[in-house]
N, C-alpha and C positions, 0 to 999 in steps of 0.2 A: 104962276106961283112957283118959286124956286124952293126946293127942299134943302135943308141942312142936315148934317149928321144927327143932330139932336132930334129931328123929326122922324128918323127911321131907326135909331138905336134903341136897344132895350136897356132898362135900368136894373133889371133883375139878372145879374150875371151868374152864369153857371160855369164853373171851371172844372178841369180834370187835372190829375197829376200825371207825370210822365209814365207811371206804372199802371195806369188805368187799363182795364180789360176792354178789348174791342167791343164785346157784347154790351158792356155797361154803357159805353159811349153811344152805341147805336140806339139803345133804348132811351137814353137821355135826350138824344137829338129829337126823337119823336115826341117824347113826353113834354119837353120844354119848347118845342116848335122853334128850334134854332138850327142854323146851318153850320155853326162852328163853335168851338170852345177855346178859351184861353187855356194854355197848359201852364201850371204853376209848380214851383219847387216846394220843398218842405216848409219854407218860410212864407209861402203865399206870393212870392214874386213871379211875375209872368216871364216865362222862358220861351214861349212859342205859342202857336195857334194850330189846331187841328180842325179840319173841315170835313164835310160829307165826302167831297171829292178826294180828299187825302185818304179816306178810309177805303176807297175802292181801288182795285188793281189798275195801275197806269195803263196797261194794255186795253182794258175795257173802256176806259175813257177815250183812248185814241182810236179804237176800232169803230165805235158807234157814237160820234159826237152829237148827232141830232137826237133830241128827245131825252138826253141824259138826266136833266133835273127830275123829271117824273120817274124815271127808271131808278134813280138813286134811292128815293123813298120806297119803291117796290122791293129793291134789293136789300135794303137795311131792315125792312119790316120783318124779315124772317128771323131776326135775332130778338124780336119783341115778343117772345113766347115764354110763359112761365115754365120752370123746370117740371113742375108736377103735370102740366098739360102735355109736355113732351113725353114724360114717363107713361102717362095713361095711354097715349096714342101707341106707343111701342108695345105695351102689354095687350091692349084690347084689339088694335087693328093689325099690327105687324105680326105679333106672335100668335094670338088667338085666331083672328080671322084669316089673314093671308097665309100663314104657315100651318094652320090647323093643329096647334100644339098648346098644351096646358101652360099658361104663363107662370104658374107656381113652380115650374121646373127651373126657372131662371131668376136671377136677381138682376134688377135694373135700377141703377142709381143715376141721377142726373144732377149735376152741379154746374151752374153757369153754362148750360148747353152742352157740357161734356158728358157723354153717356158711358157708364162702366157696366159692361155685361158680364155676368157670372153664371155658373151652372155647368152642366154637362151637355155637350152637343151629342145628339144621336149618332151623327156621322160628321166627318170633316166637311163634306159638302154642305150639310145643313147649317153648321156653325158659320161657315164663310158666307153663305147666303143670308143668314140672319144679320151678320155684321154689315153686309152691303146694303140691305134694306133699311137698317137703322140709320146708316149714313145719309140716306135720302129723306129722312123725316124732317119736316120744316122746323128750323130752330136748332138743329143739331150742329154743333161746331166741330166735334171730334168724337170718335168712338174708341174706348179702351177695351180691347178684347181680352177678357180674363176667363174666357170659357175653357173648360177642360175638354180635350178631344180624345176619342178612343185611339188606342195604339193600333197601328196597321198590323195586319197578320204577318207572322213570320214567313219568309219565303221557304218553300219546300222543294224547290227544283233541284237543289244540290244534295238532298238527303235521301238515304235509302232506308226504308222501313223493314226490308227483308234481309236477314242474314243468310248468305249463301256459303255452302262448304264445297270445296272442290277437292277431289282426290289428289294426293301427292304421289307422283311417280317415283 
């Protein structure tokens, strides 16, 4: 039996615009179980095609060509998380459990996988550690560091606290 295009094509076409977000496309690939989308302009005219492979870095495809189809769905699935789930993990697991800090001290906003952190960091090291840990939460696309950091102490090496008087000859 020979197959034709009609036998394997889908009639439910899902398209994206050229301004579509990477995360939106990754979620849609999984949701609609397709491997590519037509890209349309404002008039609905097809201007190109974007596929799963297009969405991965070219170097990744070239370095490990064996087993890539399965890996593509592992890689893209990290973007298939709800913003509220990401936020809850940051508050409960990263801040409260891992860093043993009250999550109420910080503001955590997540929009399309982009995390905005606000509040006052106890120390610069703590704030930078928090940002690094948040970057590694599954589904996080980027982190906006809006934390306020304490000012470093003023150097005292060049100052004298004692006034000395010397006799004039």
